[in-house]
All heavy atoms as an XYZ file, in Angstrom:
802
protein
N     156.747    161.374    244.905
C     156.454    161.838    243.556
C     157.625    162.258    242.766
O     157.727    162.060    241.573
C     155.357    162.923    243.597
C     154.089    162.461    243.801
C     152.990    163.568    243.521
N     151.752    163.070    243.861
C     150.620    163.289    243.155
N     150.719    163.963    242.071
N     149.478    162.817    243.506
N     158.628    162.963    243.416
C     159.730    163.433    242.763
C     160.537    162.233    242.081
O     161.087    162.360    240.991
C     160.657    164.228    243.696
N     160.697    161.148    242.880
C     161.394    159.970    242.304
C     160.656    159.466    241.101
O     161.322    159.065    240.129
C     161.543    158.892    243.443
N     159.402    159.384    241.140
C     158.574    158.876    240.059
C     158.666    159.776    238.849
O     158.775    159.375    237.677
N     158.724    161.153    239.100
C     158.871    162.089    238.042
C     160.203    161.923    237.312
O     160.278    161.906    236.101
C     158.747    163.500    238.569
C     157.992    164.425    237.731
C     157.681    165.747    238.448
N     157.085    166.605    237.487
C     156.184    167.504    237.792
N     155.769    167.666    239.027
N     155.735    168.271    236.845
N     161.240    161.748    238.136
C     162.567    161.446    237.520
C     162.576    160.183    236.712
O     163.218    160.116    235.623
C     163.597    161.415    238.623
N     161.867    159.156    237.206
C     161.832    157.798    236.478
C     161.113    158.096    235.202
O     161.603    157.600    234.117
C     161.016    156.898    237.405
C     160.722    155.572    236.939
C     161.348    154.863    235.859
C     159.713    154.638    237.447
N     160.829    153.599    235.731
C     159.858    153.394    236.642
C     158.899    154.655    238.475
C     159.002    152.354    236.871
C     158.039    153.590    238.683
C     158.153    152.447    237.907
N     159.960    158.811    235.152
C     159.204    159.028    233.968
C     160.043    159.797    232.952
O     160.082    159.521    231.753
N     160.661    160.893    233.401
C     161.466    161.761    232.507
C     162.614    160.902    231.894
O     162.935    161.053    230.803
C     161.986    162.984    233.225
C     160.906    163.992    233.517
C     161.366    165.130    234.379
O     162.499    165.084    234.915
O     160.510    166.097    234.598
N     163.252    160.079    232.701
C     164.370    159.223    232.286
C     163.903    158.224    231.239
O     164.630    157.894    230.308
N     162.651    157.719    231.385
C     162.183    156.670    230.512
C     161.917    157.253    229.077
O     161.955    156.468    228.086
C     160.825    156.137    231.049
N     161.769    158.540    228.936
C     161.550    159.162    227.623
C     162.691    160.094    227.189
O     162.557    160.742    226.185
C     160.177    159.804    227.567
C     159.036    158.807    227.623
C     160.068    160.946    228.560
N     163.769    160.106    227.962
C     164.854    161.027    227.702
C     165.405    160.664    226.303
O     165.575    159.559    225.874
C     166.027    160.811    228.656
C     167.134    161.820    228.482
C     168.073    161.851    229.699
N     167.341    162.576    230.747
C     167.126    162.084    232.025
N     167.526    160.890    232.308
N     166.408    162.778    232.882
N     165.572    161.755    225.501
C     166.087    161.590    224.132
C     165.001    161.466    223.100
O     165.209    161.400    221.929
N     163.803    161.221    223.527
C     162.605    161.103    222.607
C     162.329    162.402    222.002
O     162.440    163.516    222.669
C     161.454    160.494    223.280
N     161.743    162.479    220.823
C     161.345    163.678    220.183
C     160.045    164.177    220.968
O     159.293    163.398    221.514
C     160.958    163.441    218.706
C     162.200    163.134    217.877
C     161.863    163.086    216.441
N     160.484    162.798    216.111
C     160.081    162.055    215.100
N     160.978    161.567    214.305
N     158.819    161.796    214.885
N     159.908    165.499    220.995
C     158.652    166.013    221.638
C     157.381    165.440    221.015
O     157.350    165.324    219.782
C     158.786    167.503    221.528
C     160.239    167.719    221.178
C     160.751    166.524    220.519
N     156.362    165.249    221.791
C     155.109    164.807    221.329
C     154.383    166.045    220.827
O     154.114    167.024    221.544
C     154.318    164.179    222.411
N     154.045    166.079    219.515
C     153.351    167.244    218.897
C     151.876    167.248    219.098
O     151.253    168.247    218.869
C     153.762    167.329    217.525
C     155.229    167.592    217.249
C     155.629    167.661    215.797
N     157.022    167.651    215.665
C     157.718    168.693    215.276
N     157.118    169.801    215.010
N     159.033    168.668    215.183
N     151.341    166.111    219.420
C     149.833    166.007    219.633
C     149.570    165.309    220.910
O     150.368    164.650    221.512
C     149.245    165.159    218.417
O     149.677    163.870    218.541
C     149.589    165.819    217.071
N     148.341    165.408    221.365
C     147.911    164.736    222.567
C     147.949    163.181    222.307
O     148.361    162.484    223.219
C     146.497    165.174    222.954
C     146.016    164.584    224.225
C     144.659    164.810    224.662
N     143.963    165.965    224.172
C     142.621    166.170    224.395
N     141.922    165.325    225.104
N     142.040    167.188    223.875
N     147.579    162.781    221.148
C     147.572    161.373    220.870
C     149.024    160.810    220.938
O     149.304    159.747    221.520
C     147.003    161.066    219.451
O     145.652    161.514    219.406
C     147.141    159.657    219.039
N     149.982    161.570    220.432
C     151.394    161.145    220.475
C     151.851    161.027    221.956
O     152.599    160.126    222.317
C     152.302    162.094    219.654
N     151.528    161.987    222.762
C     151.915    162.051    224.161
C     151.314    160.751    224.895
O     151.955    160.103    225.612
C     151.491    163.315    224.837
N     150.029    160.595    224.635
C     149.330    159.456    225.235
C     149.932    158.048    224.750
O     150.097    157.140    225.607
C     147.880    159.537    224.979
C     147.140    160.664    225.708
C     145.689    160.716    225.208
C     147.240    160.494    227.267
N     150.310    157.992    223.483
C     150.954    156.812    222.968
C     152.245    156.540    223.758
O     152.634    155.369    224.110
C     151.217    156.925    221.500
C     149.967    156.806    220.610
O     148.919    156.361    221.189
O     150.066    157.043    219.445
N     153.079    157.644    223.993
C     154.295    157.437    224.705
C     154.078    157.042    226.150
O     154.812    156.145    226.737
C     155.155    158.702    224.588
C     155.499    158.965    223.177
C     156.897    159.472    222.948
N     157.052    159.827    221.554
C     157.326    161.068    221.113
N     157.461    162.050    221.952
N     157.475    161.292    219.844
N     153.088    157.649    226.736
C     152.721    157.268    228.138
C     152.296    155.860    228.220
O     152.774    155.066    229.081
C     151.614    158.181    228.690
C     151.178    157.927    230.086
C     152.262    157.975    231.121
C     149.970    158.767    230.386
N     151.460    155.428    227.260
C     151.008    154.041    227.184
C     152.246    153.061    227.126
O     152.240    152.087    227.749
C     150.043    153.850    225.935
C     149.508    152.458    225.878
N     150.141    151.474    225.252
C     148.336    151.969    226.350
C     149.451    150.351    225.368
N     148.321    150.641    226.004
N     153.145    153.384    226.160
C     154.325    152.593    226.018
C     155.096    152.387    227.303
O     155.468    151.219    227.686
C     155.228    153.138    224.917
O     154.473    153.138    223.706
C     156.441    152.322    224.701
N     155.362    153.412    227.989
C     156.123    153.378    229.297
C     155.295    152.566    230.373
O     155.883    151.684    230.983
C     156.431    154.762    229.864
C     157.023    154.700    231.256
C     157.460    155.499    228.879
N     153.989    152.889    230.489
C     153.249    152.176    231.441
C     153.116    150.735    231.170
O     153.158    149.805    232.055
C     151.858    152.775    231.566
C     151.809    154.239    232.161
C     150.407    154.740    232.039
C     152.325    154.264    233.576
N     152.985    150.315    229.905
C     152.940    148.875    229.468
C     154.207    148.230    229.778
O     154.221    147.084    230.246
C     152.543    148.797    228.011
N     155.308    148.906    229.529
C     156.687    148.293    229.765
C     156.849    148.029    231.243
O     157.499    147.038    231.635
C     157.752    149.170    229.254
N     156.258    148.837    232.138
C     156.370    148.648    233.568
C     155.535    147.451    234.026
O     155.746    146.823    235.032
C     156.034    149.917    234.349
C     155.998    149.683    235.840
C     157.067    151.019    234.042
N     154.398    147.203    233.285
C     153.488    146.126    233.576
C     152.102    146.496    233.993
O     151.408    145.667    234.571
N     151.756    147.743    233.708
C     150.369    148.198    234.253
C     149.239    147.764    233.271
O     148.102    147.965    233.735
C     150.417    149.726    234.315
C     151.133    150.215    235.523
C     152.399    150.806    235.385
C     150.555    150.169    236.787
C     153.019    151.345    236.478
C     151.222    150.671    237.901
C     152.483    151.218    237.751
N     149.396    147.257    232.197
C     148.427    146.907    231.233
C     147.422    148.021    231.057
O     146.212    147.986    231.370
C     147.679    145.652    231.775
C     146.748    145.039    230.662
O     146.812    145.385    229.477
O     145.834    144.326    231.048
N     147.923    149.163    230.571
C     147.077    150.401    230.498
C     146.077    150.379    229.312
O     146.304    149.798    228.315
C     148.069    151.533    230.304
C     149.203    150.883    229.532
C     149.309    149.523    230.099
N     144.999    151.061    229.552
C     143.976    151.313    228.499
C     143.688    152.799    228.562
O     143.266    153.267    229.679
C     142.771    150.466    228.787
C     141.635    150.632    227.789
C     140.402    149.847    228.161
O     140.032    149.761    229.256
N     139.762    149.242    227.174
N     143.845    153.525    227.462
C     143.700    154.972    227.416
C     142.548    155.359    226.608
O     142.352    154.840    225.500
C     145.020    155.554    226.865
O     146.115    155.087    227.626
C     144.983    157.068    226.954
N     141.832    156.325    227.101
C     140.662    156.924    226.382
C     140.779    158.431    226.465
O     140.874    158.958    227.565
C     139.384    156.425    227.077
C     138.149    157.057    226.470
C     136.898    156.677    227.237
O     136.923    155.717    228.006
O     135.867    157.301    227.102
N     140.832    159.076    225.294
C     140.827    160.565    225.252
C     139.434    161.038    225.624
O     138.422    160.479    225.210
C     141.279    161.079    223.919
C     142.734    160.882    223.699
C     143.278    161.685    222.546
O     142.977    162.838    222.425
N     144.018    161.031    221.676
N     139.315    162.117    226.365
C     138.064    162.803    226.665
C     138.234    164.223    226.052
O     139.314    164.649    225.655
C     137.849    162.839    228.176
O     138.854    163.602    228.781
C     137.839    161.462    228.737
N     137.136    164.986    226.143
C     137.076    166.296    225.609
C     138.148    167.202    226.344
O     138.684    168.150    225.737
N     138.304    166.906    227.633
C     139.180    167.892    228.409
C     140.467    167.130    228.888
O     141.055    167.585    229.921
C     138.396    168.400    229.559
C     137.856    167.334    230.497
O     137.835    166.124    230.111
O     137.343    167.684    231.630
N     140.877    166.059    228.288
C     142.021    165.331    228.710
C     141.978    163.837    228.291
O     141.712    163.527    227.207
N     142.207    163.067    229.346
C     142.205    161.568    229.034
C     142.015    160.766    230.390
O     142.309    161.306    231.457
C     143.459    161.080    228.421
N     141.612    159.577    230.186
C     141.472    158.660    231.363
C     142.337    157.436    231.027
O     142.209    156.875    229.895
C     140.074    158.219    231.633
C     140.028    157.143    232.685
C     139.191    159.378    232.028
N     143.228    157.062    231.883
C     143.993    155.887    231.745
C     143.615    154.836    232.773
O     143.727    155.158    233.979
C     145.556    156.214    231.859
C     146.408    154.937    231.555
C     145.921    157.317    230.822
N     143.229    153.712    232.317
C     142.871    152.660    233.249
C     144.128    151.791    233.359
O     144.549    151.095    232.431
C     141.689    151.825    232.709
C     140.361    152.614    232.777
C     139.326    151.834    232.026
N     138.078    152.606    232.028
C     137.831    153.627    231.272
N     138.658    154.020    230.350
N     136.723    154.292    231.389
N     144.597    151.653    234.613
C     145.769    150.778    234.874
C     145.125    149.469    235.385
O     144.653    149.371    236.547
C     146.650    151.385    235.953
C     147.174    152.811    235.607
C     147.952    153.332    236.763
C     147.967    152.774    234.332
N     145.115    148.474    234.470
C     144.383    147.151    234.704
C     145.201    146.143    235.499
O     144.708    145.049    235.783
C     143.852    146.642    233.416
C     142.846    147.654    232.741
C     142.354    147.198    231.461
N     143.451    147.143    230.553
C     143.374    146.752    229.250
N     142.179    146.412    228.795
N     144.362    146.659    228.451
N     146.476    146.480    235.736
C     147.273    145.594    236.522
C     148.375    146.435    237.194
O     149.035    147.188    236.555
C     147.946    144.554    235.627
C     148.888    143.689    236.381
N     150.239    143.913    236.350
C     148.708    142.587    237.177
C     150.868    143.021    237.068
N     149.967    142.217    237.578
N     148.442    146.278    238.471
C     149.521    147.009    239.174
C     150.656    145.969    239.513
O     150.410    145.047    240.266
C     149.015    147.644    240.498
S     150.426    148.574    241.345
N     151.785    146.145    238.942
C     152.867    145.236    239.246
C     153.395    145.333    240.686
O     154.179    144.508    241.130
C     153.986    145.552    238.285
C     153.696    146.943    237.836
C     152.234    147.141    237.960
N     152.922    146.355    241.374
C     153.341    146.531    242.790
C     152.117    146.577    243.720
O     152.085    147.247    244.754
C     154.000    147.935    242.898
C     155.125    148.115    241.879
C     154.929    148.838    240.702
C     156.354    147.576    242.096
C     155.894    148.970    239.803
C     157.396    147.700    241.131
C     157.139    148.412    239.972
N     151.056    145.804    243.356
C     149.803    145.874    244.104
C     149.883    145.577    245.538
O     149.322    146.356    246.375
C     148.800    144.877    243.391
N     150.656    144.558    245.942
C     150.755    144.314    247.371
C     151.362    145.459    248.100
O     150.880    145.849    249.205
C     151.634    142.982    247.554
C     151.616    142.502    248.979
C     152.331    141.221    249.176
O     152.213    140.332    248.276
O     153.094    141.043    250.073
N     152.430    145.999    247.589
C     153.045    147.149    248.256
C     152.157    148.405    248.226
O     152.097    149.139    249.136
C     154.356    147.507    247.613
O     155.331    146.451    247.764
N     151.430    148.550    247.144
C     150.536    149.732    246.975
C     149.382    149.681    247.965
O     148.992    150.710    248.511
C     149.984    149.764    245.521
N     148.876    148.458    248.211
C     147.798    148.283    249.236
C     148.349    148.572    250.627
O     147.614    149.195    251.385
C     147.264    146.945    249.160
C     146.231    146.708    248.046
C     145.480    145.392    248.043
N     144.695    145.245    246.842
C     145.042    144.597    245.761
N     146.284    144.115    245.722
N     144.316    144.505    244.730
N     149.537    148.196    250.897
C     150.145    148.419    252.223
C     150.611    149.876    252.401
O     150.558    150.378    253.526
C     151.294    147.517    252.355
N     151.076    150.506    251.365
C     151.662    151.845    251.437
C     151.186    152.666    250.257
O     152.011    153.147    249.453
C     153.204    151.730    251.448
C     153.754    150.890    252.520
N     153.770    151.197    253.833
C     154.259    149.601    252.377
C     154.267    150.176    254.534
N     154.538    149.258    253.693
N     149.881    152.948    250.128
C     149.435    153.639    248.925
C     149.996    155.014    248.733
O     150.218    155.481    247.614
C     147.922    153.724    249.134
C     147.724    153.518    250.586
C     148.815    152.662    251.045
N     150.238    155.797    249.825
C     150.808    157.148    249.675
C     152.108    157.075    248.967
O     152.463    157.929    248.103
C     150.970    157.860    251.022
C     149.566    158.186    251.609
O     148.568    158.186    250.828
O     149.541    158.504    252.790
N     152.966    156.130    249.351
C     154.301    156.027    248.750
C     154.216    155.504    247.358
O     154.714    156.061    246.336
C     155.236    155.172    249.629
C     155.435    155.801    251.007
C     156.561    154.876    248.935
C     156.054    154.991    252.023
N     153.650    154.312    247.162
C     153.687    153.565    245.895
C     152.838    154.288    244.872
O     153.282    154.551    243.739
C     153.252    152.097    246.098
C     153.240    151.406    244.703
C     154.173    151.392    246.951
N     151.632    154.675    245.190
C     150.751    155.394    244.284
C     151.318    156.838    243.916
O     151.171    157.325    242.850
C     149.319    155.532    244.794
S     148.619    153.884    245.017
N     151.971    157.451    244.961
C     152.686    158.705    244.678
C     153.768    158.581    243.643
O     153.923    159.441    242.819
N     154.462    157.468    243.783
C     155.563    157.197    242.874
C     154.992    157.043    241.443
O     155.517    157.561    240.444
C     156.370    155.913    243.284
C     157.489    155.468    242.378
C     158.707    156.318    242.452
C     157.862    154.020    242.647
N     153.905    156.340    241.306
C     153.246    156.108    240.027
C     152.643    157.372    239.454
O     152.737    157.600    238.193
C     152.190    155.001    240.114
C     152.796    153.704    240.509
N     152.080    152.680    241.096
C     154.031    153.186    240.378
C     152.809    151.654    241.369
N     154.058    151.988    240.931
N     152.138    158.230    240.316
C     151.647    159.519    239.807
C     152.786    160.340    239.285
O     152.661    161.046    238.278
C     150.903    160.254    241.029
N     153.957    160.309    239.987
C     155.083    161.033    239.499
C     155.599    160.484    238.201
O     155.986    161.216    237.306
N     155.521    159.158    238.024
C     155.908    158.527    236.747
C     155.106    159.037    235.625
O     155.678    159.446    234.551
C     155.802    157.007    236.921
C     155.952    156.171    235.621
C     157.330    156.228    235.056
C     155.458    154.720    235.851
N     153.785    159.076    235.798
C     152.884    159.605    234.732
C     153.284    161.068    234.393
O     153.472    161.386    233.212
C     151.371    159.496    235.203
C     150.516    160.275    234.206
C     151.056    158.035    235.341
N     153.405    161.908    235.402
C     153.749    163.313    235.127
C     155.111    163.445    234.497
O     155.273    164.264    233.656
C     153.575    164.166    236.342
C     153.705    165.696    236.087
C     152.591    166.158    235.143
O     151.363    165.993    235.514
N     152.917    166.789    234.004
N     155.990    162.658    234.951
C     157.392    162.694    234.410
C     157.416    162.411    232.922
O     158.110    163.030    232.145
N     156.609    161.372    232.546
C     156.593    160.953    231.066
C     155.972    162.216    230.332
O     156.520    162.652    229.265
C     155.766    159.712    230.891
C     155.498    159.504    229.354
C     156.515    158.568    231.399
N     154.867    162.785    230.810
C     154.255    163.850    230.147
C     155.150    165.056    230.006
O     155.266    165.698    228.953
C     152.972    164.242    230.877
C     151.839    163.144    230.885
C     150.694    163.640    231.762
C     151.332    162.895    229.452
N     155.871    165.309    231.044
C     156.793    166.472    231.058
C     157.961    166.126    230.101
O     158.380    167.020    229.345
C     157.446    166.649    232.427
C     156.451    167.274    233.431
O     155.363    167.702    233.016
O     156.760    167.268    234.678
N     158.410    164.909    230.130
C     159.560    164.492    229.297
C     159.291    164.607    227.832
O     160.265    164.798    227.018
N     158.071    164.446    227.395
C     157.780    164.461    226.003
C     157.181    165.884    225.614
O     156.708    166.110    224.490
C     156.844    163.392    225.488
C     157.492    162.046    225.694
C     155.446    163.410    226.156
N     157.142    166.849    226.639
C     156.634    168.100    226.356
C     155.113    168.182    226.084
O     154.633    169.062    225.371
N     154.398    167.329    226.704
C     152.941    167.254    226.544
C     152.296    168.446    227.260
O     152.815    168.922    228.289
C     152.364    165.961    227.186
N     151.301    168.932    226.686
C     150.480    170.034    227.312
C     149.302    169.363    228.073
O     148.170    169.731    227.888
C     149.991    171.051    226.284
C     151.208    171.708    225.570
C     150.776    172.864    224.763
N     149.942    173.780    225.431
C     150.309    174.787    226.161
N     151.625    175.000    226.384
N     149.462    175.623    226.756
N     149.686    168.416    228.901
C     148.763    167.705    229.773
C     149.383    167.597    231.091
O     150.632    167.574    231.248
C     148.477    166.316    229.156
C     147.880    166.269    227.817
S     147.509    164.608    227.315
C     146.008    164.392    228.178
N     148.520    167.363    232.115
C     149.080    167.137    233.460
C     148.105    166.192    234.213
O     146.984    165.912    233.870
C     149.136    168.419    234.239
O     147.862    169.052    234.397
N     148.733    165.567    235.173
C     148.007    164.592    236.035
C     147.031    165.348    236.915
O     147.365    166.290    237.614
C     149.021    163.852    236.941
C     148.354    162.901    237.911
C     147.908    161.661    237.219
C     149.363    162.560    239.016
N     145.671    165.014    236.747
C     144.693    165.577    237.643
C     144.526    164.669    238.865
O     144.376    165.186    239.993
C     143.336    165.656    236.888
C     143.306    166.819    235.959
O     144.118    167.755    236.043
O     142.337    166.881    235.081
N     144.513    163.380    238.653
C     144.371    162.506    239.799
C     144.819    161.047    239.428
O     144.777    160.693    238.293
C     142.910    162.441    240.310
O     142.096    161.922    239.336
N     145.168    160.335    240.477
C     145.395    158.869    240.360
C     144.536    158.252    241.546
O     144.853    158.625    242.688
C     146.812    158.537    240.470
C     147.183    157.058    240.256
C     148.583    156.885    239.816
C     146.905    156.111    241.359
N     143.537    157.523    241.178
C     142.680    156.922    242.241
C     142.969    155.442    242.247
O     142.689    154.680    241.322
C     141.187    157.206    241.905
O     140.999    158.556    241.699
C     140.373    156.667    243.037
N     143.646    154.984    243.351
C     143.974    153.547    243.403
C     142.776    152.668    243.689
O     141.862    153.041    244.424
C     144.986    153.531    244.591
C     144.736    154.699    245.352
C     144.100    155.716    244.473
N     142.771    151.459    243.154
C     141.899    150.375    243.434
C     140.395    150.845    243.490
O     139.684    150.547    244.386
C     142.293    149.737    244.714
C     143.709    149.287    244.725
C     144.668    149.836    245.607
C     144.168    148.244    243.838
C     145.959    149.428    245.466
C     145.487    147.816    243.824
C     146.401    148.433    244.657
N     139.986    151.425    242.373
C     138.572    151.748    242.274
C     137.730    150.480    242.134
O     136.581    150.476    242.409
C     138.254    152.744    241.018
C     138.941    154.094    241.301
C     138.769    152.126    239.771
N     138.387    149.430    241.618
C     137.880    148.036    241.670
C     139.079    147.231    241.890
O     140.191    147.635    241.716
C     137.323    147.694    240.249
C     136.118    148.530    239.784
C     135.624    148.151    238.406
O     136.245    147.182    237.785
O     134.786    148.841    237.875
N     138.902    145.997    242.290
C     140.039    145.107    242.480
C     140.879    145.026    241.165
O     140.285    144.791    240.076
C     139.400    143.766    242.775
C     138.109    144.065    243.393
C     137.641    145.298    242.628
N     142.089    145.382    241.264
C     143.089    145.325    240.135
C     142.851    146.501    239.163
O     143.378    146.419    238.066
N     142.169    147.553    239.568
C     142.009    148.681    238.553
C     142.166    150.026    239.267
O     141.514    150.306    240.378
C     140.596    148.685    237.951
C     140.255    149.855    237.042
C     141.125    149.784    235.791
C     138.812    149.874    236.710
N     143.124    150.788    238.758
C     143.421    152.139    239.224
C     143.092    153.072    238.057
O     143.273    152.747    236.916
C     144.887    152.311    239.668
S     145.298    151.239    241.054
N     142.631    154.283    238.361
C     142.251    155.296    237.334
C     143.205    156.505    237.442
O     143.419    157.093    238.504
C     140.835    155.730    237.494
C     139.765    154.772    237.162
C     138.370    155.460    237.300
C     139.915    154.243    235.733
N     143.678    156.878    236.270
C     144.489    158.081    236.133
C     143.680    159.084    235.291
O     143.227    158.689    234.162
C     145.853    157.826    235.454
C     146.596    159.136    235.167
C     146.699    156.897    236.236
N     143.497    160.233    235.766
C     142.795    161.315    235.027
C     143.849    162.411    234.672
O     144.593    162.865    235.533
C     141.688    161.961    235.811
C     140.595    160.844    236.050
C     139.326    161.474    236.655
N     138.362    160.467    236.994
C     137.594    159.770    236.171
N     137.625    160.066    234.865
N     136.750    158.819    236.585
N     143.835    162.736    233.365
C     144.762    163.783    232.846
C     143.959    164.946    232.343
O     142.950    164.726    231.720
C     145.610    163.172    231.723
C     146.392    161.878    232.059
C     147.027    161.338    230.799
C     147.399    162.160    233.079
N     144.459    166.108    232.591
C     143.839    167.282    232.024
C     144.715    168.011    231.042
O     145.904    167.800    230.997
N     144.064    168.759    230.168
C     144.779    169.552    229.156
C     145.328    170.790    229.829
O     144.597    171.454    230.607
C     143.876    169.841    227.975
C     144.665    170.737    226.965
C     143.409    168.625    227.327
N     146.559    171.147    229.517
C     147.136    172.401    230.074
C     147.961    172.006    231.218
O     148.535    170.945    231.355
N     147.947    172.894    232.251
C     148.786    172.654    233.437
C     150.243    172.859    233.163
O     150.576    173.467    232.110
N     151.073    172.377    234.069
C     152.497    172.588    233.877
C     153.137    171.528    233.078
O     154.333    171.411    233.037
C     153.211    172.792    235.257
C     153.016    171.628    236.182
O     152.376    170.588    235.737
O     153.538    171.660    237.281
N     152.402    170.518    232.579
C     152.900    169.422    231.838
C     153.057    169.716    230.482
O     153.369    169.818    229.538
């Protein structure tokens, strides 16, 4: 997770702080799309759900989910931290369906 967090923070280094939840989610979407996740984001009353509709590392993630999915969880939190979002990663659930992973974000936390 630490490596993923550094990756996420580096991806948004120098960006202006996100002043709204929408701005933070837009930046997260941009980073995840650039990596190849084909994200779809939906805000909820208490955070957001991000559907990762394509994992560019699917084969490795299936073989080593703790490592690969941990890296991706760190990436998400690193982006949120890097833009000063008041959101944090609640969970990343891999392969809830073939080719679909779910990220749940909560408002508050250390993000």
